[in-house]
RODOTI-580362 format. One line per field, with one value per residue: chain; x, y, z of N, C-alpha, C in turn; residue number from 0. Coordinates in Angstrom, 3 decimals. Layout:
BEGIN
chain c(A_...)
npx c(X_...)
npy c(Y_...)
npz c(Z_...)
capx c(X_...)
capy c(Y_...)
capz c(Z_...)
cpx c(X_...)
cpy c(Y_...)
cpz c(Z_...)
resi c(NUM_...)
//
This chain:
BEGIN
chain c(A_A_A_A_A_A_A_A_A_A_A_A_A_A_A_A_A_A_A_A_A_A_A_A_A_A_A_A_A_A_A_A_A_A_A_A_A_A_A_A_A_A_A_A_A_A_A_A_A_A_A_A_A_A_A_A_A_A_A_A_A_A_A_A_A_A_A_A_A_A_A_A_A_A_A_A_A_A_A_A_A_A_A_A_A_A_A_A_A_A_A_A_A_A_A_A_A_A_A_A_A_A_A_A_A_A_A_A_A_A_A_A_A_A_A_A_A_A_A_A_A_A_A_A_A_A_A_A_A_A_A_A_A_A_A_A_A_A_A_A_A_A_A_A_A_A_A_A_A_A_A_A_A_A_A_A_A_A_A_A_A_A_A_A_A_A_A_A_A_A_A_A_A_A_A_A_A_A_A_A_A_A_A_A_A_A_A_A_A_A_A_A_A_A_A_A_A_A_A_A_A_A_A_A_A_A_A_A_A_A_A_A_A_A_A_A_A_A_A_A_A_A_A_A_A_A_A_A_A_A_A_A_A_A_A_A_A_A_A_A_A_A_A_A_A_A_A_A_A_A_A_A_A_A_A_A_A_A_A_A_A_A_A_A_A_A_A_A_A_A_A_A_A_A_A_A_A_A_A_A_A_A_A_A)
npx c(34.340_37.943_38.605_40.968_43.252_44.239_47.765_47.767_50.308_51.313_49.406_49.874_52.226_51.253_49.644_51.667_53.039_51.367_51.024_53.510_53.423_51.515_52.226_54.635_53.599_52.660_54.664_56.202_58.736_60.389_60.656_62.636_62.827_60.723_57.402_55.990_53.458_52.457_50.533_50.080_48.769_48.409_48.531_45.774_44.715_45.840_49.193_50.237_52.436_53.422_55.945_58.569_61.095_64.394_67.601_70.962_72.989_75.712_76.740_77.795_76.063_74.519_76.269_77.031_75.694_73.192_73.345_74.666_73.447_71.389_68.052_66.004_63.923_63.639_63.650_62.395_61.090_57.444_56.378_57.227_55.087_53.137_50.859_48.497_46.064_44.980_45.819_48.992_52.109_55.366_58.626_57.685_55.966_53.040_51.104_48.635_45.921_46.217_47.332_50.659_53.723_56.875_59.805_63.264_66.785_69.643_72.274_75.723_76.057_73.494_70.293_67.392_63.785_61.146_57.354_55.609_52.374_52.707_52.363_53.049_55.406_57.489_60.542_61.002_62.623_64.082_62.136_61.298_58.876_59.058_57.478_54.988_55.525_54.143_55.951_58.984_61.379_64.648_66.911_68.957_71.409_71.623_74.436_73.903_74.261_73.126_74.001_71.315_70.480_68.196_66.811_64.449_61.300_60.061_57.977_58.825_59.369_56.979_54.745_51.742_51.529_53.514_55.952_58.697_59.908_61.770_63.659_65.958_68.354_71.788_73.950_72.704_70.718_67.773_66.277_62.727_61.176_57.433_54.782_51.353_48.977_46.934_45.655_43.870_41.528_41.311_40.781_39.134_36.738_37.502_36.321_33.778_32.851_32.649_30.342_28.656_26.640_27.706_30.537_33.820_35.938_38.353_39.983_40.089_41.886_43.759_44.824_45.634_47.371_49.451_50.120_51.044_49.462_47.136_47.282_46.238_43.988_43.267_43.912_41.044_39.433_40.426_40.110_37.300_36.845_37.378_35.776_33.115_34.202_34.726_36.459_38.481_41.715_43.537_42.896_43.211_46.023_46.724_45.425_47.514_49.695_49.515_49.163_51.955_52.917_52.002_53.683_52.542_53.241_52.215_49.595_49.821_51.315_49.085_47.131_48.767_48.639_46.252_46.025_47.184_46.143_43.538_44.622_45.700_43.664_42.308_44.076_46.533_49.201_51.118_50.160_50.148_53.094_53.843_52.823_53.944_56.446_56.165_54.964_57.386_59.573_58.139_58.973_61.308)
npy c(-10.387_-10.269_-9.084_-6.441_-7.037_-5.366_-5.608_-3.529_-2.659_-2.849_-0.988_1.546_1.934_2.301_4.512_5.890_6.437_7.518_9.846_11.020_11.498_12.406_15.194_15.446_16.424_18.603_20.277_23.565_24.813_28.298_29.375_28.882_30.398_32.852_33.781_36.358_39.528_42.013_44.980_48.264_50.983_52.785_55.705_55.120_52.448_49.760_47.986_44.694_42.793_38.862_37.100_35.001_35.171_34.531_34.519_36.149_34.820_34.700_33.519_34.431_36.016_36.831_35.967_33.813_31.986_32.745_32.564_34.077_35.860_34.046_32.909_33.921_33.037_34.583_35.260_32.757_29.490_29.280_30.936_34.556_36.674_39.540_41.899_44.268_46.365_48.166_49.459_49.644_51.221_49.700_50.674_52.014_50.646_49.266_47.462_45.434_45.300_42.916_39.781_38.684_36.629_37.232_37.286_37.023_38.353_38.494_40.660_41.312_44.190_45.013_44.262_42.562_42.559_40.332_40.343_37.550_35.176_32.642_31.619_29.401_28.558_28.562_26.918_25.963_27.018_26.665_25.590_27.662_30.341_31.981_33.078_33.339_35.926_38.743_41.519_42.841_44.062_46.136_46.673_49.120_47.581_49.265_49.910_49.290_50.487_49.893_46.659_44.407_42.128_40.409_39.018_41.123_42.922_45.857_49.093_51.562_55.485_56.927_58.624_60.607_59.171_57.953_55.283_53.245_49.866_48.078_45.679_44.356_42.815_41.436_43.269_44.875_46.749_46.786_48.813_49.691_51.260_52.713_53.507_55.267_56.418_58.271_61.260_62.470_60.739_61.695_64.014_64.519_63.059_65.156_67.493_66.257_65.849_68.437_69.471_68.176_67.928_68.310_69.182_68.340_69.814_70.179_68.078_68.501_70.593_69.975_67.690_69.559_71.175_69.177_68.433_70.729_71.975_74.671_77.057_79.287_78.387_76.002_77.733_79.126_77.085_75.463_77.282_77.789_75.290_75.689_77.429_75.558_73.830_75.299_74.918_72.552_72.188_70.987_71.554_74.191_74.279_73.500_75.300_77.533_76.594_76.181_79.644_80.145_78.624_80.042_82.707_84.327_85.508_86.877_86.026_83.362_83.124_83.981_82.381_80.161_80.637_80.765_77.612_77.260_77.376_76.402_73.969_73.569_73.747_71.245_69.597_68.847_67.950_67.659_69.135_71.765_71.834_71.860_73.582_75.777_75.440_76.078_78.342_79.720_79.877_80.960_83.199_83.523)
npz c(-64.651_-62.722_-59.591_-58.866_-56.132_-53.686_-51.877_-48.624_-48.424_-50.976_-52.096_-50.991_-52.044_-55.113_-54.765_-53.871_-56.252_-57.935_-57.158_-57.706_-59.940_-60.731_-59.576_-61.162_-63.424_-63.329_-62.678_-63.159_-64.957_-65.725_-69.195_-71.513_-73.455_-73.679_-73.599_-75.614_-75.658_-77.428_-77.469_-79.441_-79.488_-83.102_-85.256_-86.524_-85.456_-84.321_-83.607_-83.065_-81.471_-81.753_-80.159_-79.337_-76.978_-76.797_-75.250_-75.246_-73.464_-72.919_-75.762_-79.093_-80.994_-83.707_-87.090_-86.192_-84.109_-84.862_-88.308_-90.765_-94.061_-94.225_-94.180_-91.177_-88.480_-86.505_-83.815_-81.189_-80.916_-81.862_-85.170_-85.413_-84.823_-86.529_-86.380_-88.301_-87.961_-89.470_-92.646_-93.380_-93.987_-95.175_-94.936_-97.193_-98.642_-99.448_-96.750_-96.243_-93.698_-91.323_-90.408_-90.032_-90.504_-88.953_-90.670_-91.416_-92.799_-92.069_-92.627_-92.691_-93.189_-94.260_-93.690_-94.612_-94.319_-94.419_-94.698_-94.532_-95.182_-93.924_-91.451_-89.631_-89.631_-88.134_-86.726_-89.091_-91.222_-93.838_-95.249_-96.323_-98.210_-100.454_-102.353_-100.869_-99.306_-98.631_-98.306_-98.846_-97.732_-97.230_-95.040_-92.513_-90.433_-86.768_-84.111_-80.944_-77.929_-75.468_-74.199_-75.855_-73.942_-73.849_-76.456_-78.307_-79.931_-80.811_-80.996_-81.609_-81.365_-81.772_-83.885_-84.838_-87.283_-87.677_-87.424_-85.777_-86.081_-83.864_-84.321_-81.904_-80.394_-78.724_-79.778_-81.797_-83.503_-85.858_-87.442_-89.288_-90.671_-90.367_-91.548_-92.191_-93.955_-92.930_-93.006_-94.807_-94.231_-91.378_-91.549_-93.436_-90.842_-89.376_-90.821_-90.520_-88.081_-87.072_-88.535_-86.779_-84.503_-81.868_-81.894_-82.301_-81.056_-79.527_-80.585_-83.073_-83.068_-81.629_-83.465_-85.610_-84.213_-83.620_-86.293_-87.544_-88.768_-90.266_-88.115_-87.107_-87.535_-85.528_-83.257_-83.084_-83.288_-80.371_-78.834_-78.435_-77.477_-74.791_-74.400_-74.635_-72.305_-69.555_-67.250_-67.946_-67.805_-69.391_-71.674_-71.938_-71.925_-73.861_-75.538_-74.686_-75.790_-78.638_-79.095_-78.049_-80.561_-82.222_-81.763_-80.270_-77.231_-75.395_-74.778_-74.712_-72.112_-70.466_-71.279_-70.150_-67.256_-66.531_-66.851_-65.171_-62.632_-62.834_-62.907_-60.963_-58.852_-59.168_-58.692_-60.099_-60.410_-62.635_-64.844_-63.882_-63.577_-66.352_-67.589_-65.823_-67.304_-69.857_-69.707_-68.679_-70.892_-73.064_-71.642_-72.317)
capx c(36.258_38.521_38.547_41.984_42.839_45.574_47.713_48.106_51.697_50.821_48.011_50.326_53.495_50.959_49.175_52.916_53.690_50.555_51.042_54.741_53.235_50.483_53.433_55.907_52.731_52.024_55.710_55.958_59.969_61.055_60.621_63.869_62.358_59.433_56.482_55.614_52.693_52.932_49.868_50.356_48.276_49.076_47.762_44.033_44.482_46.967_50.240_50.432_53.106_53.428_56.942_59.168_62.543_66.087_68.661_72.034_73.727_77.250_77.163_78.147_74.305_74.868_77.165_77.141_74.249_72.443_73.905_74.457_72.460_69.691_66.467_65.971_62.674_63.214_62.915_62.527_60.088_56.834_56.834_56.506_53.838_53.241_49.137_48.719_44.702_44.992_46.756_50.125_53.258_56.945_59.884_57.420_55.709_52.112_50.694_47.203_45.691_46.421_48.470_51.524_55.501_58.112_61.556_64.483_67.788_70.415_73.625_76.740_75.798_72.203_69.130_66.413_62.807_60.062_56.459_54.572_51.421_53.039_51.958_53.359_56.841_58.818_62.022_61.310_63.145_64.323_61.183_60.496_58.293_59.203_55.728_53.806_55.746_53.217_56.366_60.322_62.586_65.967_67.557_70.800_71.386_73.119_75.117_73.051_74.782_73.961_73.512_69.788_70.580_67.081_66.043_63.068_60.842_59.079_57.466_59.193_59.488_54.976_54.443_50.334_51.519_54.625_56.544_59.611_59.669_62.973_64.497_67.132_69.357_73.074_74.611_72.037_69.695_67.198_64.814_61.994_60.001_56.220_53.909_50.104_48.359_45.859_45.508_42.429_40.701_41.542_40.607_37.073_36.374_37.185_35.222_31.904_32.211_32.447_28.844_27.729_25.822_28.627_31.560_35.063_36.987_39.707_40.328_40.315_42.678_45.042_45.536_46.057_48.291_50.524_50.646_51.481_48.848_46.577_47.381_45.191_42.247_43.577_43.310_39.359_38.389_40.518_39.094_35.598_36.541_37.378_34.493_32.922_34.542_35.778_37.657_39.497_42.845_44.607_42.665_43.652_47.486_46.955_45.413_48.918_50.723_49.264_49.343_53.183_53.905_52.068_54.617_51.527_53.697_51.455_48.576_50.030_51.600_48.160_46.663_49.441_48.574_44.891_46.043_47.763_45.207_42.555_44.922_45.694_42.259_42.026_45.332_47.465_50.397_51.656_49.610_50.941_54.370_53.835_52.194_55.033_57.009_55.640_55.977_59.044_59.712_57.628_59.485_63.000)
capy c(-10.032_-10.856_-7.984_-6.438_-6.924_-4.962_-5.252_-2.616_-1.927_-2.358_0.305_2.803_1.961_2.710_5.984_7.234_6.605_8.408_11.383_11.634_11.349_14.276_16.369_16.028_16.758_19.679_20.465_24.555_25.971_29.225_29.024_29.564_31.612_33.143_34.755_38.137_39.811_43.523_45.996_49.556_52.069_53.687_55.423_55.044_51.534_49.007_46.959_43.982_41.468_38.248_36.607_34.521_36.378_34.059_35.002_36.046_33.450_34.571_33.338_35.194_35.983_36.902_35.368_32.477_31.571_33.264_33.350_35.615_35.528_32.701_32.986_33.577_33.168_36.396_35.055_31.366_28.868_29.647_31.818_35.690_37.143_41.156_42.139_45.247_46.038_48.672_49.635_50.586_50.978_49.010_51.392_52.802_49.953_48.847_46.140_45.217_45.066_41.411_39.167_38.292_35.772_38.467_37.080_38.582_37.735_39.539_40.305_42.578_45.683_45.083_42.829_41.750_42.024_40.033_39.742_36.090_35.200_31.589_31.703_28.164_27.762_27.872_26.845_25.162_27.911_25.610_25.374_29.628_29.698_33.170_33.088_33.723_37.168_40.052_42.340_42.460_45.771_45.872_48.303_49.096_48.350_50.192_49.647_49.476_51.557_49.210_45.437_43.621_40.051_39.287_39.438_42.382_43.397_46.799_49.696_53.043_56.890_57.017_59.743_60.253_58.720_57.490_54.826_52.478_48.788_47.710_44.408_44.382_41.608_41.581_44.864_45.037_47.051_46.884_49.728_49.595_52.388_52.126_54.768_54.854_57.529_58.560_62.754_62.543_60.208_62.283_65.975_64.137_63.108_66.873_67.587_65.552_66.047_70.257_69.571_67.499_68.619_67.779_69.434_67.754_71.014_69.884_66.787_68.914_71.838_68.961_67.274_70.570_71.452_68.347_68.353_71.913_72.889_76.151_77.520_79.924_77.480_75.222_78.411_79.412_75.569_75.393_78.852_77.187_73.963_76.410_78.123_74.505_73.204_76.202_73.606_71.293_72.541_70.017_72.123_75.541_74.339_73.432_76.653_78.098_75.986_76.941_80.596_79.892_78.468_81.538_83.808_85.304_85.095_87.372_85.210_81.796_83.639_84.193_81.161_79.065_80.780_79.772_76.427_76.570_77.812_75.321_72.176_73.339_73.351_70.136_69.146_68.226_68.607_67.470_69.971_72.822_71.911_71.309_75.137_76.776_75.208_77.013_80.952_80.188_79.388_82.042_85.002_83.913)
capz c(-64.810_-61.381_-59.611_-58.224_-54.784_-53.896_-50.122_-47.953_-49.069_-52.657_-52.638_-50.331_-52.933_-56.441_-54.508_-54.075_-57.557_-58.571_-56.758_-57.671_-61.420_-61.049_-59.253_-62.739_-64.435_-62.733_-62.607_-64.287_-64.810_-66.557_-70.587_-72.084_-74.864_-72.878_-74.872_-75.648_-76.627_-77.076_-78.449_-79.266_-80.765_-83.927_-86.233_-86.430_-85.251_-83.629_-84.009_-82.007_-81.600_-80.826_-80.217_-78.306_-76.513_-76.506_-74.433_-75.810_-72.347_-73.541_-76.851_-80.059_-82.223_-85.256_-87.675_-85.759_-83.846_-86.240_-89.540_-91.912_-95.573_-94.511_-93.188_-89.869_-88.020_-85.996_-82.583_-81.157_-80.691_-82.922_-86.156_-84.450_-85.706_-86.044_-86.640_-88.374_-87.850_-90.230_-93.924_-93.365_-95.433_-94.114_-95.489_-98.301_-99.378_-98.607_-96.447_-96.232_-92.265_-91.021_-89.516_-91.111_-90.046_-89.574_-91.120_-91.408_-93.469_-91.380_-92.949_-91.970_-93.417_-94.489_-93.408_-95.378_-94.015_-94.734_-94.060_-95.046_-95.090_-93.671_-90.008_-89.188_-90.044_-87.392_-86.981_-90.475_-92.247_-94.676_-95.953_-96.808_-99.188_-100.909_-102.699_-99.670_-99.041_-98.845_-98.942_-98.569_-97.482_-97.224_-93.811_-92.338_-88.778_-85.986_-83.109_-79.755_-77.064_-74.393_-74.589_-75.250_-73.122_-74.218_-77.725_-78.130_-80.995_-80.285_-81.364_-81.137_-82.517_-82.073_-84.162_-85.871_-88.796_-88.160_-86.281_-86.120_-85.837_-83.772_-83.982_-80.907_-80.016_-78.150_-80.021_-83.000_-83.769_-86.728_-87.541_-89.950_-91.158_-90.617_-91.691_-92.329_-94.623_-92.781_-93.018_-95.672_-93.093_-90.337_-91.864_-93.573_-89.974_-88.321_-91.151_-90.414_-86.698_-86.840_-88.940_-86.109_-83.337_-80.784_-82.451_-81.255_-81.228_-78.581_-80.440_-84.037_-82.642_-80.859_-84.684_-86.399_-83.531_-83.552_-87.650_-88.218_-89.679_-89.920_-86.463_-86.603_-87.430_-84.262_-82.386_-83.244_-82.663_-79.008_-77.862_-78.373_-76.372_-73.736_-73.905_-73.508_-71.303_-68.795_-65.975_-68.958_-67.605_-70.491_-72.996_-71.898_-72.372_-75.601_-76.307_-74.335_-76.610_-79.811_-79.361_-77.771_-81.612_-83.555_-81.350_-79.521_-75.999_-74.214_-74.870_-74.426_-71.043_-69.857_-71.238_-68.986_-66.006_-66.103_-66.812_-63.611_-61.699_-63.411_-62.648_-59.161_-58.211_-59.493_-57.652_-61.104_-60.258_-63.298_-65.976_-63.233_-63.868_-67.983_-67.744_-65.547_-68.127_-70.953_-68.921_-68.744_-72.298_-73.326_-71.487_-72.710)
cpx c(36.111_38.595_39.899_42.188_44.643_46.063_48.017_49.356_52.011_50.292_48.691_51.259_52.555_49.953_50.498_53.500_52.927_50.212_52.302_54.591_52.252_51.531_54.180_54.766_52.382_53.520_55.752_57.930_59.710_60.658_61.921_64.189_61.094_58.753_56.507_54.862_52.306_51.690_49.884_49.602_49.210_48.436_46.068_43.769_45.429_47.968_50.368_51.521_53.344_54.616_57.440_60.598_63.654_66.514_70.125_72.924_75.403_77.720_77.148_76.741_74.658_76.057_77.721_76.231_73.022_73.408_73.585_73.771_71.939_68.600_66.795_64.419_62.220_62.573_63.253_61.107_58.878_57.231_56.100_56.094_53.738_51.428_49.111_46.788_43.782_45.590_48.034_50.854_54.236_57.923_59.104_56.158_54.590_51.772_49.728_46.931_45.453_47.261_49.663_53.129_56.151_59.405_62.289_65.258_68.749_72.010_74.438_76.472_74.375_71.033_68.189_65.023_61.381_58.550_55.551_53.211_51.296_52.848_52.340_54.587_57.820_59.623_62.355_61.656_63.429_63.557_60.383_60.503_58.529_57.628_54.358_54.386_54.727_54.837_58.015_61.267_64.121_66.559_68.444_70.574_72.712_73.440_74.332_74.443_74.816_73.264_72.517_70.012_69.670_66.137_64.516_62.733_60.038_59.026_57.913_59.025_57.937_54.817_53.157_50.497_52.431_55.318_57.985_59.767_61.133_63.092_65.438_67.569_70.927_73.108_73.760_70.694_69.124_66.114_64.672_60.750_58.674_55.591_52.675_49.938_47.147_45.125_44.487_41.514_40.420_40.312_38.547_36.535_36.303_35.713_33.057_31.963_32.214_31.138_27.835_27.012_26.888_30.041_32.889_36.031_38.662_40.664_41.079_41.628_44.224_45.843_46.268_47.186_49.848_51.077_51.261_50.811_48.337_46.555_46.587_43.642_42.229_43.143_41.787_38.791_38.789_40.177_37.257_35.719_36.609_36.462_32.779_32.964_35.454_36.819_38.543_41.004_43.829_44.211_43.317_45.179_47.736_46.549_46.752_49.823_50.529_49.563_51.214_53.913_53.223_52.914_53.805_51.924_52.870_50.336_48.726_50.395_50.182_47.051_46.730_49.032_47.341_45.023_46.714_46.850_44.138_42.813_45.227_44.269_42.139_43.721_45.883_48.238_51.453_51.542_50.407_52.356_54.373_53.426_53.172_56.188_57.249_56.076_56.735_59.938_59.608_58.443_60.913_63.015)
cpy c(-9.860_-9.279_-7.812_-6.167_-6.396_-5.192_-4.227_-1.535_-1.763_-1.195_1.737_2.966_2.648_4.012_6.510_7.496_7.759_9.548_11.987_11.500_12.557_14.948_16.737_16.529_18.274_20.802_22.049_25.327_27.313_28.710_29.594_30.328_32.173_34.098_36.067_38.356_40.918_44.415_47.505_49.856_52.615_53.865_55.876_53.588_50.927_47.990_45.651_42.671_40.639_37.038_36.041_35.299_35.644_34.921_35.268_34.450_33.687_34.236_34.215_35.000_36.084_36.911_34.214_31.751_31.827_33.534_33.999_35.085_34.255_33.305_33.046_33.841_34.145_36.047_33.560_30.818_28.862_30.770_32.947_36.296_38.702_41.040_43.631_45.796_47.130_49.013_49.856_50.710_50.693_49.413_51.722_51.576_48.883_47.358_46.518_45.122_43.599_40.845_38.622_37.492_36.962_37.457_37.469_37.499_38.663_39.261_41.392_43.529_46.125_43.982_43.157_41.408_41.729_40.068_38.481_35.670_33.618_31.791_30.580_27.605_27.602_28.208_26.536_26.138_27.418_25.351_26.459_29.210_31.074_33.740_33.155_34.940_37.919_41.665_42.144_43.962_45.175_47.622_48.257_48.748_49.074_49.039_49.856_49.744_50.647_47.723_44.770_42.292_40.007_39.883_40.427_42.836_44.573_47.707_50.859_54.311_56.949_58.116_59.376_59.841_57.943_57.081_54.178_51.023_48.912_45.939_44.505_43.308_42.150_43.179_45.422_45.809_47.150_47.626_49.665_50.436_52.137_53.555_54.611_56.691_57.793_60.027_63.017_61.951_60.837_63.891_65.537_64.082_64.694_67.342_67.353_65.800_67.966_70.226_68.968_68.648_68.414_68.106_68.738_68.721_70.647_69.073_67.708_69.666_70.632_68.427_68.230_70.923_70.533_68.258_69.550_72.183_74.052_76.054_78.515_79.194_76.634_76.239_79.019_77.727_75.376_76.494_78.517_76.166_74.502_76.630_76.600_73.507_74.165_75.653_73.063_72.536_71.969_71.058_73.301_75.520_74.232_74.465_77.747_77.663_76.515_78.889_80.760_79.620_79.668_82.670_84.792_85.108_85.099_86.752_84.119_82.288_83.451_83.289_80.071_79.083_80.657_78.664_76.011_76.751_76.680_73.891_72.509_73.228_72.146_68.678_67.935_68.894_69.100_68.677_71.609_72.817_71.885_73.518_76.044_76.651_76.204_78.468_80.884_80.273_80.444_83.524_85.259_84.868)
cpz c(-63.253_-61.008_-58.378_-56.962_-54.414_-51.501_-49.820_-48.236_-50.281_-52.937_-51.793_-51.520_-54.458_-56.112_-54.488_-55.531_-58.456_-58.540_-57.082_-59.410_-61.585_-60.864_-60.586_-63.644_-64.284_-62.374_-63.708_-64.105_-65.757_-68.000_-70.924_-73.175_-74.505_-74.337_-74.689_-76.158_-76.219_-77.977_-78.347_-80.429_-81.818_-85.248_-85.815_-86.284_-84.023_-84.377_-82.722_-82.465_-80.779_-81.097_-79.336_-78.116_-75.558_-75.916_-74.949_-75.056_-73.040_-74.598_-77.709_-81.162_-83.568_-86.485_-87.539_-85.446_-84.599_-87.624_-90.693_-93.221_-95.092_-93.850_-91.896_-89.159_-87.291_-84.931_-82.009_-81.038_-82.311_-83.917_-85.225_-85.578_-85.464_-86.892_-86.830_-88.367_-88.698_-91.544_-93.336_-94.042_-94.741_-95.670_-97.438_-98.870_-98.637_-98.467_-95.721_-93.870_-92.408_-90.408_-90.618_-89.758_-90.359_-89.348_-91.460_-92.260_-92.704_-92.338_-92.213_-92.016_-93.806_-93.936_-94.484_-94.300_-94.451_-93.951_-94.616_-94.538_-93.975_-92.246_-89.153_-89.246_-88.984_-87.374_-88.269_-91.755_-93.376_-95.436_-96.248_-97.549_-100.169_-101.623_-101.734_-98.743_-99.343_-99.167_-98.323_-98.512_-97.310_-95.691_-93.560_-91.167_-88.013_-85.179_-81.922_-78.722_-75.832_-74.826_-74.809_-75.008_-74.259_-75.523_-77.844_-79.864_-80.427_-81.310_-80.945_-81.891_-82.556_-82.379_-84.618_-86.189_-88.818_-86.900_-86.316_-85.398_-85.194_-83.439_-83.402_-80.447_-79.985_-78.799_-81.111_-83.042_-85.280_-87.239_-88.863_-90.029_-91.095_-90.583_-92.219_-93.113_-93.889_-92.388_-93.424_-94.905_-92.051_-90.697_-92.795_-92.144_-89.312_-89.250_-90.601_-88.751_-86.052_-87.531_-87.908_-84.747_-81.837_-81.524_-81.864_-81.227_-80.788_-79.912_-82.097_-84.285_-82.737_-82.458_-85.111_-85.868_-83.636_-85.216_-88.327_-89.216_-89.719_-88.648_-86.125_-86.469_-86.085_-83.084_-81.792_-82.917_-80.868_-78.093_-77.906_-77.744_-75.256_-73.068_-73.085_-72.347_-70.084_-67.735_-66.547_-68.781_-69.240_-71.520_-73.306_-71.868_-73.681_-76.322_-76.297_-75.225_-78.094_-80.102_-79.218_-79.657_-82.652_-83.060_-80.743_-78.118_-75.039_-73.811_-74.221_-72.717_-70.503_-70.036_-70.172_-68.098_-65.697_-65.918_-65.401_-62.267_-61.732_-62.573_-61.039_-58.299_-58.609_-58.937_-58.685_-61.036_-61.552_-64.973_-65.147_-63.542_-65.664_-68.615_-67.458_-66.301_-69.248_-70.942_-68.861_-70.029_-73.463_-72.642_-71.846_-74.292)
resi c(0_1_2_3_4_5_6_7_8_9_10_11_12_13_14_15_16_17_18_19_20_21_22_23_24_25_26_27_28_29_30_31_32_33_34_35_36_37_38_39_40_41_42_43_44_45_46_47_48_49_50_51_52_53_54_55_56_57_58_59_60_61_62_63_64_65_66_67_68_69_70_71_72_73_74_75_76_77_78_79_80_81_82_83_84_85_86_87_88_89_90_91_92_93_94_95_96_97_98_99_100_101_102_103_104_105_106_107_108_109_110_111_112_113_114_115_116_117_118_119_120_121_122_123_124_125_126_127_128_129_130_131_132_133_134_135_136_137_138_139_140_141_142_143_144_145_146_147_148_149_150_151_152_153_154_155_156_157_158_159_160_161_162_163_164_165_166_167_168_169_170_171_172_173_174_175_176_177_178_179_180_181_182_183_184_185_186_187_188_189_190_191_192_193_194_195_196_197_198_199_200_201_202_203_204_205_206_207_208_209_210_211_212_213_214_215_216_217_218_219_220_221_222_223_224_225_226_227_228_229_230_231_232_233_234_235_236_237_238_239_240_241_242_243_244_245_246_247_248_249_250_251_252_253_254_255_256_257_258_259_260_261_262_263_264_265_266_267_268_269_270_271_272_273_274_275_276_277_278_279_280_281_282_283)
//
């Protein structure tokens, strides 16, 4: 085989061309619809959102760019996905733990929100197959006070066993209720913990306080938790909150004053403020 011979000028031209090609291959510009991954703790597990975020850019969105009464991929680029690490309910309908494609049918006065086992459909919504759905719910859109320039999917209003999936773009917000049946599981876990060598008194009291269960029992548990860890200002503040909820104002003020002392010693200004706010509330 004959070897290739290059003149000095030809070698320079080839080297320049190769360098330009490499530079082109390495060029990175901002994505038109950047990807977003969000993981939110919820109930006893997590909810993960994986989607792309187009912008309004002066366009008319719903009823134009996104037609009414047709399946929409609910975002841009690849299929928008939502993952539940444990079983939940969407608008009261059961959804098993898993990863699903999030699709919608926007309407003027109501939206349909669907979870599908199809994770690869992307923009090819003409091939949407209803047989792949695991759930379909109908919800009412609301109007945002402030325009959402960038398409957003969010988990909001998070409570121990409920949250809201928000789909927001332009002036439209679509809320979808998520709930989890965790109460019986947590109560069983509390019972098991209290029967163990290291009872989780603080966690048990917190759950009873947050869910408005037996507050007398919660007070008994949090009192034991303060005995376990007498310098834990966060535990003492919970005791004050439970006492205030029980309308035991004098006791609540005393516990809050102890919280102020402990939190001041630990240089935690946030808990000092919360305790002082509780004292002011108890004195009203």
